[in-house]
LUMPA-154558 format. One record per residue (C-alpha): residue number from 1; x, y, z. Coordinates in Angstrom, 2 decimals, padded with zeros to 5 digits, m for minus. Layout:
LUMPA-154558
+-----+---------+---------+---------+
| num |      xx |      yy |      zz |
+-----+---------+---------+---------+
| NUM |       X |       Y |       Z |
...
+-----+---------+---------+---------+
***
This chain:
LUMPA-154558
+-----+---------+---------+---------+
| num |      xx |      yy |      zz |
+-----+---------+---------+---------+
|   1 | m019.59 |  014.95 | m008.06 |
|   2 | m021.31 |  012.00 | m006.38 |
|   3 | m019.10 |  009.42 | m008.05 |
|   4 | m016.05 |  011.33 | m006.79 |
|   5 | m017.46 |  011.36 | m003.24 |
|   6 | m018.24 |  007.65 | m003.31 |
|   7 | m014.73 |  006.88 | m004.52 |
|   8 | m013.10 |  009.15 | m001.96 |
|   9 | m014.97 |  007.57 |  000.93 |
|  10 | m013.57 |  004.20 | m000.17 |
|  11 | m010.05 |  005.65 | m000.52 |
|  12 | m009.56 |  007.63 |  002.70 |
|  13 | m007.64 |  010.91 |  002.42 |
|  14 | m006.95 |  010.40 | m001.28 |
|  15 | m007.51 |  012.17 | m004.55 |
|  16 | m008.60 |  010.51 | m007.79 |
|  17 | m007.69 |  011.32 | m011.37 |
|  18 | m008.85 |  009.43 | m014.45 |
|  19 | m006.99 |  009.74 | m017.77 |
|  20 | m007.49 |  007.55 | m020.86 |
|  21 | m009.19 |  004.81 | m018.83 |
|  22 | m006.13 |  004.52 | m016.59 |
|  23 | m006.47 |  004.97 | m012.84 |
|  24 | m003.95 |  007.27 | m011.17 |
|  25 | m003.73 |  007.42 | m007.39 |
|  26 | m002.30 |  010.54 | m005.74 |
|  27 | m001.69 |  010.46 | m002.00 |
|  28 | m003.02 |  013.17 |  000.29 |
|  29 | m001.01 |  016.29 |  001.05 |
|  30 |  000.20 |  014.87 |  004.35 |
|  31 |  001.69 |  011.71 |  002.90 |
|  32 |  003.07 |  013.57 | m000.11 |
|  33 |  004.82 |  015.93 |  002.28 |
|  34 |  006.48 |  012.98 |  003.98 |
|  35 |  007.66 |  011.62 |  000.63 |
|  36 |  009.12 |  014.95 | m000.44 |
|  37 |  010.77 |  015.84 |  002.83 |
|  38 |  012.20 |  012.50 |  003.92 |
|  39 |  015.91 |  012.24 |  003.13 |
|  40 |  015.81 |  008.46 |  003.16 |
|  41 |  012.85 |  008.47 |  000.84 |
|  42 |  013.43 |  004.97 | m000.52 |
|  43 |  012.54 |  003.53 |  002.86 |
|  44 |  009.63 |  005.93 |  003.31 |
|  45 |  008.24 |  004.92 | m000.08 |
|  46 |  007.96 |  001.35 |  001.17 |
|  47 |  005.78 |  002.55 |  004.04 |
|  48 |  003.69 |  004.78 |  001.81 |
|  49 |  003.05 |  002.04 | m000.73 |
|  50 |  002.03 | m000.39 |  001.97 |
|  51 | m000.72 |  001.90 |  003.21 |
|  52 | m002.16 |  002.76 | m000.23 |
|  53 | m005.66 |  001.47 | m001.10 |
|  54 | m007.39 |  000.00 | m004.18 |
|  55 | m010.30 | m002.52 | m004.96 |
|  56 | m011.43 | m006.29 | m005.34 |
|  57 | m014.04 | m009.14 | m004.83 |
|  58 | m014.25 | m012.83 | m005.63 |
|  59 | m014.96 | m016.08 | m003.79 |
|  60 | m011.93 | m018.30 | m003.36 |
|  61 | m012.33 | m021.99 | m002.51 |
|  62 | m011.04 | m021.60 |  001.05 |
|  63 | m012.94 | m021.91 |  004.34 |
|  64 | m014.37 | m018.72 |  005.75 |
|  65 | m013.08 | m017.65 |  009.15 |
|  66 | m012.41 | m014.19 |  010.50 |
|  67 | m013.58 | m011.05 |  008.71 |
|  68 | m009.98 | m010.56 |  007.55 |
|  69 | m009.80 | m014.06 |  006.06 |
|  70 | m013.17 | m013.61 |  004.36 |
|  71 | m012.09 | m010.35 |  002.76 |
|  72 | m008.86 | m011.86 |  001.43 |
|  73 | m010.69 | m014.98 |  000.24 |
|  74 | m012.84 | m012.72 | m001.96 |
|  75 | m009.86 | m011.27 | m003.84 |
|  76 | m009.39 | m012.00 | m007.58 |
|  77 | m006.61 | m014.47 | m008.33 |
|  78 | m005.54 | m012.72 | m011.55 |
|  79 | m004.73 | m009.43 | m009.78 |
|  80 | m001.31 | m007.87 | m010.22 |
|  81 | m001.46 | m006.48 | m006.67 |
|  82 | m003.61 | m006.97 | m003.57 |
|  83 | m003.66 | m004.60 | m000.63 |
|  84 | m005.30 | m004.86 |  002.76 |
|  85 | m005.87 | m002.39 |  005.60 |
|  86 | m007.60 | m003.21 |  008.90 |
|  87 | m008.67 |  000.22 |  010.11 |
|  88 | m010.46 | m001.12 |  013.17 |
|  89 | m007.17 | m002.59 |  014.43 |
|  90 | m005.08 |  000.41 |  013.44 |
|  91 | m007.34 |  002.80 |  015.35 |
|  92 | m006.29 |  001.06 |  018.57 |
|  93 | m002.56 |  001.56 |  017.93 |
|  94 | m000.68 |  004.31 |  019.78 |
|  95 |  001.61 |  004.94 |  016.79 |
|  96 | m001.30 |  005.60 |  014.43 |
|  97 | m002.65 |  008.28 |  016.79 |
|  98 |  000.78 |  009.92 |  016.71 |
|  99 |  000.89 |  009.62 |  012.92 |
| 100 | m002.46 |  011.39 |  012.55 |
| 101 | m001.28 |  014.11 |  014.92 |
| 102 |  001.90 |  014.49 |  012.85 |
| 103 |  000.35 |  014.49 |  009.37 |
| 104 | m000.87 |  017.83 |  007.97 |
| 105 | m004.66 |  017.96 |  008.13 |
| 106 | m006.30 |  017.94 |  004.67 |
| 107 | m008.71 |  020.70 |  003.80 |
| 108 | m012.37 |  019.92 |  004.30 |
| 109 | m013.90 |  018.58 |  001.09 |
| 110 | m017.39 |  020.02 |  000.57 |
| 111 | m018.51 |  017.06 | m001.56 |
| 112 | m017.35 |  014.55 |  001.03 |
| 113 | m018.97 |  016.55 |  003.86 |
| 114 | m022.25 |  016.42 |  001.93 |
| 115 | m021.77 |  012.68 |  001.39 |
| 116 | m021.37 |  012.13 |  005.14 |
| 117 | m024.45 |  014.23 |  005.85 |
| 118 | m026.66 |  012.32 |  003.40 |
| 119 | m025.37 |  008.77 |  003.98 |
| 120 | m024.32 |  008.86 |  007.64 |
| 121 | m021.01 |  007.20 |  006.69 |
| 122 | m017.71 |  008.71 |  007.85 |
| 123 | m014.67 |  006.58 |  007.03 |
| 124 | m012.79 |  007.81 |  010.13 |
| 125 | m015.42 |  006.18 |  012.34 |
| 126 | m017.27 |  003.64 |  010.23 |
| 127 | m014.72 |  002.03 |  007.86 |
| 128 | m013.47 | m001.25 |  009.38 |
| 129 | m011.30 | m002.82 |  006.70 |
| 130 | m010.66 | m002.78 |  002.98 |
| 131 | m009.16 | m005.42 |  000.69 |
| 132 | m008.18 | m004.21 | m002.76 |
| 133 | m007.01 | m005.64 | m006.06 |
| 134 | m005.41 | m003.99 | m009.08 |
| 135 | m006.28 | m005.64 | m012.37 |
| 136 | m004.26 | m004.98 | m015.51 |
| 137 | m005.90 | m004.64 | m018.92 |
| 138 | m002.98 | m004.04 | m021.26 |
| 139 | m001.73 | m000.52 | m020.55 |
| 140 | m004.81 |  000.27 | m018.48 |
| 141 | m005.86 | m000.88 | m015.04 |
| 142 | m009.07 | m001.53 | m013.16 |
| 143 | m009.75 | m001.56 | m009.44 |
| 144 | m011.94 | m004.00 | m007.57 |
| 145 | m012.51 | m003.92 | m003.78 |
| 146 | m014.23 | m005.40 | m000.78 |
| 147 | m015.06 | m002.80 |  001.85 |
| 148 | m016.28 | m003.70 |  005.33 |
| 149 | m017.85 | m001.13 |  007.62 |
| 150 | m020.95 |  000.20 |  009.31 |
| 151 | m023.24 |  001.12 |  006.42 |
| 152 | m026.76 |  002.52 |  006.25 |
| 153 | m027.92 |  000.64 |  003.16 |
| 154 | m031.02 |  002.73 |  002.54 |
| 155 | m029.27 |  006.09 |  002.81 |
| 156 | m026.26 |  005.04 |  000.67 |
| 157 | m028.58 |  003.54 | m001.96 |
| 158 | m030.69 |  006.69 | m002.08 |
| 159 | m027.58 |  008.84 | m002.42 |
| 160 | m026.29 |  006.73 | m005.34 |
| 161 | m029.64 |  006.79 | m007.15 |
| 162 | m029.80 |  010.59 | m007.22 |
| 163 | m027.34 |  010.66 | m010.13 |
| 164 | m026.93 |  006.94 | m010.84 |
| 165 | m029.01 |  003.87 | m011.56 |
| 166 | m029.45 |  000.32 | m010.35 |
| 167 | m030.31 | m003.01 | m011.94 |
| 168 | m031.04 | m006.50 | m010.65 |
| 169 | m028.45 | m008.92 | m012.00 |
| 170 | m028.31 | m012.52 | m010.80 |
| 171 | m030.44 | m011.73 | m007.76 |
| 172 | m028.15 | m008.87 | m006.68 |
| 173 | m028.79 | m005.13 | m007.03 |
| 174 | m025.90 | m003.42 | m008.85 |
| 175 | m025.57 |  000.36 | m008.49 |
| 176 | m023.77 |  002.42 | m011.16 |
| 177 | m022.77 |  006.03 | m010.54 |
| 178 | m021.23 |  008.42 | m013.11 |
| 179 | m017.81 |  009.76 | m012.12 |
| 180 | m017.57 |  013.54 | m012.17 |
| 181 | m020.32 |  013.87 | m014.75 |
| 182 | m018.42 |  011.78 | m017.35 |
| 183 | m019.30 |  008.55 | m019.14 |
| 184 | m017.03 |  006.65 | m016.74 |
| 185 | m018.73 |  004.92 | m013.83 |
| 186 | m018.08 |  003.15 | m010.60 |
| 187 | m020.30 |  000.19 | m009.73 |
| 188 | m021.01 | m001.32 | m006.35 |
| 189 | m023.21 | m003.91 | m004.67 |
| 190 | m024.04 | m004.78 | m001.09 |
| 191 | m022.91 | m008.34 | m000.42 |
| 192 | m023.93 | m008.14 |  003.23 |
| 193 | m025.16 | m005.36 |  005.50 |
| 194 | m021.54 | m004.61 |  006.41 |
| 195 | m019.82 | m005.48 |  003.12 |
| 196 | m019.70 | m003.74 | m000.27 |
| 197 | m018.03 | m004.81 | m003.53 |
| 198 | m016.84 | m001.90 | m005.71 |
| 199 | m015.16 | m001.55 | m009.10 |
| 200 | m014.46 |  000.94 | m011.85 |
| 201 | m014.34 | m001.95 | m014.35 |
| 202 | m017.05 | m002.31 | m016.98 |
| 203 | m018.81 | m005.37 | m015.52 |
| 204 | m019.04 | m005.91 | m011.77 |
| 205 | m021.10 | m009.07 | m012.22 |
| 206 | m018.40 | m010.68 | m014.36 |
| 207 | m015.85 | m009.94 | m011.67 |
| 208 | m018.07 | m011.42 | m008.98 |
| 209 | m018.60 | m014.65 | m010.93 |
| 210 | m015.10 | m015.16 | m012.38 |
| 211 | m013.44 | m018.56 | m011.94 |
| 212 | m010.13 | m018.79 | m010.06 |
| 213 | m007.42 | m021.35 | m010.92 |
| 214 | m006.42 | m023.27 | m007.80 |
| 215 | m002.68 | m022.80 | m008.40 |
| 216 | m003.04 | m019.00 | m008.44 |
| 217 | m005.22 | m019.10 | m005.33 |
| 218 | m002.54 | m021.11 | m003.51 |
| 219 |  000.19 | m018.65 | m004.46 |
| 220 | m001.70 | m015.66 | m003.06 |
| 221 | m002.82 | m017.57 |  000.02 |
| 222 |  000.78 | m018.49 |  000.91 |
| 223 |  001.76 | m014.79 |  000.97 |
| 224 | m001.34 | m013.83 |  002.98 |
| 225 | m000.52 | m016.43 |  005.61 |
| 226 |  002.98 | m015.00 |  006.07 |
| 227 |  001.43 | m011.57 |  006.66 |
| 228 | m001.21 | m012.80 |  009.11 |
| 229 |  000.02 | m010.57 |  011.94 |
| 230 |  000.06 | m007.31 |  009.97 |
| 231 | m002.98 | m005.01 |  009.88 |
| 232 | m001.74 | m003.30 |  006.71 |
| 233 |  000.08 | m004.88 |  003.78 |
| 234 |  000.48 | m005.02 |  000.02 |
| 235 |  001.39 | m008.01 | m002.16 |
| 236 |  002.65 | m007.38 | m005.70 |
| 237 |  002.93 | m010.10 | m008.31 |
| 238 |  005.64 | m009.01 | m010.69 |
| 239 |  004.29 | m008.15 | m014.11 |
| 240 |  005.91 | m004.78 | m014.66 |
| 241 |  009.08 | m002.80 | m013.96 |
| 242 |  008.53 | m002.27 | m010.23 |
| 243 |  012.20 | m001.47 | m009.68 |
| 244 |  012.18 |  001.22 | m012.34 |
| 245 |  009.05 |  002.74 | m010.80 |
| 246 |  010.53 |  002.80 | m007.30 |
| 247 |  013.76 |  004.28 | m008.61 |
| 248 |  011.83 |  007.12 | m010.21 |
| 249 |  010.13 |  007.84 | m006.84 |
| 250 |  013.33 |  007.83 | m004.76 |
| 251 |  015.38 |  011.00 | m004.11 |
| 252 |  018.42 |  011.45 | m006.35 |
| 253 |  020.87 |  010.44 | m003.64 |
| 254 |  019.21 |  007.07 | m003.19 |
| 255 |  018.62 |  006.11 | m006.81 |
| 256 |  020.49 |  002.96 | m007.77 |
| 257 |  020.20 |  001.54 | m011.31 |
| 258 |  021.62 | m001.73 | m009.98 |
| 259 |  018.90 | m001.93 | m007.32 |
| 260 |  016.21 | m001.16 | m009.91 |
| 261 |  017.45 | m003.94 | m012.20 |
| 262 |  017.46 | m006.48 | m009.36 |
| 263 |  013.98 | m005.48 | m008.16 |
| 264 |  012.66 | m006.01 | m011.70 |
| 265 |  013.84 | m009.65 | m011.47 |
| 266 |  011.63 | m010.44 | m008.48 |
| 267 |  008.49 | m012.55 | m008.92 |
| 268 |  006.77 | m011.27 | m005.75 |
| 269 |  007.14 | m008.22 | m003.52 |
| 270 |  005.37 | m007.86 | m000.16 |
| 271 |  005.19 | m004.81 |  002.09 |
| 272 |  003.69 | m004.89 |  005.58 |
| 273 |  003.36 | m002.61 |  008.59 |
| 274 |  002.64 | m003.56 |  012.20 |
| 275 |  002.30 | m000.98 |  015.01 |
| 276 |  004.21 | m001.95 |  018.16 |
| 277 |  003.64 |  000.44 |  021.07 |
| 278 |  004.85 |  003.85 |  019.86 |
| 279 |  006.55 |  002.69 |  016.64 |
| 280 |  005.67 |  001.06 |  013.34 |
| 281 |  007.66 | m001.97 |  012.23 |
| 282 |  007.81 | m002.18 |  008.43 |
| 283 |  008.79 | m005.37 |  006.61 |
| 284 |  009.53 | m005.47 |  002.88 |
| 285 |  010.32 | m008.75 |  001.15 |
| 286 |  011.20 | m009.67 | m002.43 |
| 287 |  011.03 | m013.23 | m003.81 |
| 288 |  012.83 | m014.75 | m006.76 |
| 289 |  013.97 | m018.19 | m007.92 |
| 290 |  017.66 | m017.40 | m008.45 |
| 291 |  020.12 | m017.55 | m005.55 |
| 292 |  022.46 | m015.14 | m007.38 |
| 293 |  019.74 | m012.50 | m007.68 |
| 294 |  018.86 | m012.79 | m003.99 |
| 295 |  022.49 | m012.54 | m002.91 |
| 296 |  023.16 | m009.50 | m005.10 |
| 297 |  019.96 | m007.79 | m003.96 |
| 298 |  020.86 | m008.30 | m000.27 |
| 299 |  024.33 | m006.85 | m000.89 |
| 300 |  022.98 | m003.82 | m002.75 |
| 301 |  020.31 | m003.06 | m000.14 |
| 302 |  022.87 | m003.33 |  002.64 |
| 303 |  025.12 | m001.02 |  000.64 |
| 304 |  022.39 |  001.60 |  000.25 |
| 305 |  021.81 |  001.61 |  004.01 |
| 306 |  025.53 |  001.87 |  004.78 |
| 307 |  026.03 |  004.69 |  002.26 |
| 308 |  023.10 |  006.58 |  003.78 |
| 309 |  024.58 |  006.20 |  007.27 |
| 310 |  027.94 |  007.42 |  006.01 |
| 311 |  026.37 |  010.36 |  004.24 |
| 312 |  024.54 |  011.47 |  007.38 |
| 313 |  027.78 |  011.36 |  009.33 |
| 314 |  029.75 |  013.51 |  006.88 |
| 315 |  030.95 |  016.68 |  008.69 |
| 316 |  029.24 |  019.05 |  006.23 |
| 317 |  025.90 |  017.23 |  006.53 |
| 318 |  026.12 |  017.10 |  010.34 |
| 319 |  026.73 |  020.84 |  010.49 |
| 320 |  023.57 |  021.47 |  008.49 |
| 321 |  021.37 |  019.09 |  010.48 |
| 322 |  019.64 |  019.70 |  013.77 |
| 323 |  021.07 |  017.11 |  016.24 |
| 324 |  017.60 |  015.70 |  016.96 |
| 325 |  016.94 |  015.30 |  013.24 |
| 326 |  020.28 |  013.57 |  012.70 |
| 327 |  019.56 |  011.19 |  015.57 |
| 328 |  016.11 |  010.34 |  014.20 |
| 329 |  017.42 |  009.49 |  010.73 |
| 330 |  020.30 |  007.47 |  012.18 |
| 331 |  017.86 |  005.65 |  014.45 |
| 332 |  015.82 |  004.60 |  011.43 |
| 333 |  018.85 |  003.46 |  009.44 |
| 334 |  020.33 |  001.54 |  012.38 |
| 335 |  017.01 | m000.28 |  012.81 |
| 336 |  017.24 | m001.47 |  009.18 |
| 337 |  018.01 | m005.18 |  008.93 |
| 338 |  018.57 | m006.96 |  005.60 |
| 339 |  018.46 | m010.76 |  005.53 |
| 340 |  018.12 | m013.64 |  003.07 |
| 341 |  015.54 | m016.41 |  003.43 |
| 342 |  015.66 | m019.75 |  001.58 |
| 343 |  012.23 | m021.36 |  001.16 |
| 344 |  013.38 | m024.04 | m001.25 |
| 345 |  011.73 | m023.11 | m004.52 |
| 346 |  012.06 | m019.40 | m003.82 |
| 347 |  014.79 | m017.20 | m002.35 |
| 348 |  013.77 | m014.03 | m000.51 |
| 349 |  015.46 | m010.86 |  000.66 |
| 350 |  013.84 | m009.12 |  003.62 |
| 351 |  014.25 | m005.54 |  004.82 |
| 352 |  012.95 | m004.64 |  008.29 |
| 353 |  013.00 | m001.12 |  009.72 |
| 354 |  011.20 |  000.89 |  012.38 |
| 355 |  009.39 |  004.22 |  012.07 |
| 356 |  009.35 |  006.16 |  015.36 |
| 357 |  007.67 |  009.40 |  016.51 |
| 358 |  011.10 |  011.04 |  016.40 |
| 359 |  011.41 |  010.12 |  012.73 |
| 360 |  007.96 |  011.53 |  011.96 |
| 361 |  008.97 |  014.79 |  013.59 |
| 362 |  012.23 |  014.87 |  011.63 |
| 363 |  010.44 |  014.12 |  008.36 |
| 364 |  008.76 |  017.54 |  008.53 |
| 365 |  012.13 |  019.26 |  008.23 |
| 366 |  014.43 |  019.77 |  005.25 |
| 367 |  015.88 |  016.36 |  004.23 |
| 368 |  019.58 |  015.61 |  004.51 |
| 369 |  021.59 |  014.98 |  001.35 |
| 370 |  022.97 |  011.46 |  001.07 |
| 371 |  025.62 |  010.24 | m001.38 |
| 372 |  024.67 |  008.79 | m004.73 |
| 373 |  024.41 |  005.00 | m004.97 |
| 374 |  024.88 |  004.97 | m008.73 |
| 375 |  027.05 |  002.51 | m010.69 |
| 376 |  030.18 |  004.63 | m010.19 |
| 377 |  030.18 |  003.81 | m006.48 |
| 378 |  030.88 |  000.35 | m005.15 |
| 379 |  028.19 | m000.51 | m002.64 |
| 380 |  029.53 | m002.05 |  000.58 |
| 381 |  027.88 | m005.18 |  001.85 |
| 382 |  027.37 | m006.96 |  005.14 |
| 383 |  026.32 | m010.46 |  006.09 |
| 384 |  022.90 | m010.59 |  007.76 |
| 385 |  020.65 | m013.30 |  009.13 |
| 386 |  016.85 | m013.23 |  009.63 |
| 387 |  015.66 | m011.44 |  012.72 |
| 388 |  014.11 | m013.54 |  015.40 |
| 389 |  010.34 | m013.72 |  015.02 |
| 390 |  010.29 | m013.16 |  011.20 |
| 391 |  009.61 | m016.12 |  008.94 |
+-----+---------+---------+---------+
***
């Protein structure tokens, strides 16, 4: 079970499942509970996705600066998604403390407890930041990550070598550890005393030495720069039916085939979260090249928000809802702001909303039922402009 423990320490509060060489990520019980119980689940999914974690390492031809910039500069340019979480910054946020207090506590994992005892590494105290890439190989995927933290190199190496092996490749020691006693492995290497590169791909060395086209590097870098103020974010480069996937995750009342079709036409999707005092501001943005697509997407997203507000205010729904719960959901929806942004070559639609402690409390209760946003209903629209401070 050592490979499982190593993977879990890199993916805090997560569970791993491997089927047919495809990686499946299942969120912890606490986050799953929020997904299942939140009546405006489409918005909650955006938050959940933005906090998810995967893997990556590569040197980009950009100057090194802060630890954050270094981690992002090491990401592979051919990734289909890159995610980043700065745990050291998040630990200082008042909202995150309230989120941990709200979330159901996961059961103690005996394997992970043994891992902490033998290595001295506890992600809650020692994990500083993680930058992650998802790499597509046909129908399968591989994960590749840079993890920064306070590591005891000798103890972690000794732990890995109990069931695994190591080899010197290109002057670097590569550790390979079987996953759950199978032929599948995870590989990692210490790049610095406080930095580890990890992958479940077949060849970590090839990933470390891969060349990166300058045009792809520039595209990723432009999105990273826009997200410079966010301690947690995800950037997706469209290469699959993201809209269809999100639609399948959303509750029935918020599923919109029209929205799914429009999301599938986006070239880039970014999700970011930034704690501000006792709330979390979440920003989701989709980029495309067609003005028509951007305009339609803005109208549909505005319509979904308006329909949800109307559904919450229906007499039957209000009778069934606790007043505090109704107020929390309405507060979230009223904070939602949809705007269009013209950057010349690309057109973007941005959704901003705020998660508050009141919403977290309400999310534990039975979700309200909101009206369907299917094709039979005409979605209302509203004209919106970018919020001040968002670019």
